[in-house]
N, C-alpha and C positions, 0 to 999 in steps of 0.2 A: 506495497501500500503504500502509491509518494506519499498521501498529503496523509498532513500533521493531525499530531491529536485534535489540535487546538480546533484545526480546519473541519475537521472530525465534526466536531463538538458544535461549530457554529450554524451547520448544515444538518444536524439532528435537532438543534432548538428553532431549525427554518424549516421544513419540510416535513410538518406539520400542516401550519400554516400556508405556505405552500399552493397543499392540496387543500387548504378552506381556501384558500383565491380559484384552484378548478377550479371547485363545486361552483363555486357559484356560479360561472360563465354555463358546466351543461348543464347542470338545474334550469336556468333561466332558457334552453333551447327547446324545454316544451315546456314552459310552466303559463301555467292560465293567465299569467301573467303578462306574459307574448303578443305584442300585436305588430302591427307595423308599424304604425309611428311605437310603439315605442325603439322596434330594429332603429329608422333615421333618429331614435332620437338619444342611444347608445352607440352610435354610427357620429354622427354630429361630435359629442365627446368626446369619444376616440380618437377624433381628427384635432378637436382642440388638442390635446395632451401630445400626439404628434408634430403640431403648429407654432404649437404655442409653450409648453406642459415644459419643466420642471423634471430636471434628468442627471446627465452622468455628463452630461456633451455637453453642460447651460457655464455661461463667462459673466460674473456682476448679478447671476438673479436674471438675466436675458432669454433665458427658455433655449430650448432644443436645438434651433435653426437662430433665429436674431443673438444666441450668446458666441456659439462660433464663427456664423457670421462678420461680426465686432470681434472675438480674440485674432479672425486671420486679420483684417485691414493692421490689426498692431501690432500683430511681432512680423510680419511680411518685412518691416525691413533690417528685423534680427535676424534672421533667419542665417542659421553656420555661418556667423562676423567674427566665431572667438572670440568673441570680447564677452565679457566677465556678463552682458544680459544674453548671451548669444541663447538663437533658437529651433530644439535639432528638426532639418530638416521635415526626418522620420512620425515627429511631432505635428506638426501641422499635419501632411499630409491624414493621418490619425483625425483630427482634425478637422479634413475636405472629409474623408466618407463619412463621420459621424455626423454631419450637414447632410452626405448626400442618402444615407439611411433614412433619417428621420421624417427627409421630406419626401422621400418615396413610397415610406409608411402613409403620408399621408395623405400621396394623389392613390394608393391601390384604397385605403378602406372610403375615400374621394368617390375611386371613380365603382365601388355598391355601390354606395348612395347613392349614386345618380342618373341608375341604374335598377332601383327596386323603386323608386319617388312616385309619386302618383305627378302627371301632369303636369295636375297647376300644381304640388311644390317647386322653390326656385333648386336650380339650382347648387352644389356645394356653392360658402362663399367662404375662405375661413377670416373673413375678416369681421364674421358677421356671428363666431364660432363664441362660444359662452361655455366658465369653467362648470365644476358646479360645487359645495359646499364638503361635503364629501373632502373632496380632491384638495379643494383651497388648501385647509387642515393633514392633506398631507402633506404638500408645497411647504406649508411653515413649518411639522416640525422638521424637516427635512433640511431646511435654511434654519433653524433653529439649533440644531444637532451641527452644523458646520459651522453655527456661530461659537457655539458653545465651546467646542471640541476641537477646531482644524481641519488637522487631512485626517483624527480619526472618523470626524463625520463626516468628511465625502466620501472613506473608504464606505463607512456604512451603509449609505443612500444609494454609492457604484453597489453592493450587495443585493442592497435590492430589487433595484431596477431594472423592471421586467416581469419581478416575483417569479421566475423564473420558470417565463416563458409561458406562465401557465394560462392567456384569452389565447396568445396564436396555436398553444397546443392544441388545446381542448377547442377552438377555431376551427380547425383545421379535421377532427373529428365530426359534426358540423355536417358535411356531404354525403353522413351515412345515416340520416336522421327519417329523411322523409316528409310526410307529409304536408299540407296545405305551406309552410314555410320551402316546400323544398325547393326552390329557383333561388331564393336571398339567402339559403343557407349552404348552395352549390359555390355563390359568389360569395361567402363569406372566406370557408374553408381557400377557397380559391385564393381569395389575403392571404388567408390568414395563414396557408401553408410556405407561400413565396417569403413572408417577415421570417417564418417560422427559421429560415433555412439562411437568411440575413441574418437572424440576432444568436442566434445558439451558439459561437462560436466568442462574440462577444459580451454573453450570459455568462456562458463557461472563466470568460479570463476577469470578467469581474465577480466570481465568484472562488476557481483555482488559486487567482494568480495573485492575491493573499500570501498564499507561502513562500509567494520570492520575498517578499518585503521588509521583512522585519521588522514585524511586529512582538510584541513581548506579549507574556500570556495576561498579564495584566492587561494591560490593554484592548486584546482580544476577546476577556473578559466583561468591559466594558463595551463594546463594538455589540457583542451579545447583545445583553443590555438593549441596546439603538437599534436593532439589528429586527430584534420581537416589537419591539412597538412603532417599526414606523411595517410589517408586515399585518401588524393585528388594524393600524389605520390603514391597510394598502385593501385588504377584505375589505372595511365599512362605500371608503371608494366606491369599487366595482361592482357591492351590493347595491349603492346608492345609480352607481352608472347604468348600470341592467336594469332598474323601474325593483328593487327587494324581492326580487325571487326566496330568495330566504327571510327568514324572518330572524327576529330578536334576538330568542329563545336558542339559533340554531347556531349563532355565531355564538353569542356565550359558550353556549357548548363545546363550537368548534374551541376556543381559547380556550373549552378545560381540556382539551384535549381528545374531546367526542372525535375521532377520525383520526382513517388511516394514513400515516405521514409520504408528501409525494417520492414516490424513488429514485434520489437522486443518479444520473447517471457516472458512478466513480470511474470506469472503461476513459470515456470519452473525455473526461474530466482528466486524467492521468496523460493519455494518451496529448492534449493540448499543450498538459507540461512540460511536457517531452520533447518536443515538439517546440517547445522554445529553448529550453535547455540545450537542445545542439544548434541554436543559429548563432 
């Protein structure tokens, strides 16, 4: 096993909450709360996250698109200058990749929206998208963690980013559900499959990469507390995004451990670490 005991502990803390977020999405597909209107609502909200949301690529709390764009403009004169404030060309490439990925995700979900909406509903306009209370709370928690704990807070947010790809994984599986929403399910599944294939490697780096960064046992213990708090907020965020398919009673039961953990792909994580070690 290449992953440290401390990282395995962090994964074990997270796995039941990853499973909880997955249950929200999985339950929604066949829930009585689901309508065309709720489909359009969650896709608008997801597009808001992909276009303006907080995340590992943000800069100065400017969001996952404008943040990297602004940072690119600021670091351009510093690329590989050899000076004290020099910026690696590879770091700049990562910024570009982050911006492209998030914008591509926005485009994929927007395309689904435009294909399933009624003719009377306008096409997706990113400048009219709005967040929702639970997502605001999650964003504030991340920003507070970063303000209070610096790099450790940033790393905790990176660890929780995407919730172990649960939305995209459960979205891919929607293709097989059938029923009244079969057309929408297949479009959603196709978009989620493309995003999942993009995101899985980034997600593994966000998790498994911790072992290359020299965190102490005490720092990882604190990170565990931040991660659990953020992942619990993610479940509330996702449940509200999907019009509350889970009851508060069920969410509290998940928080109490009444759920099977989401299996973690240790083989893929270790292969990812070995590939980076060989670079």
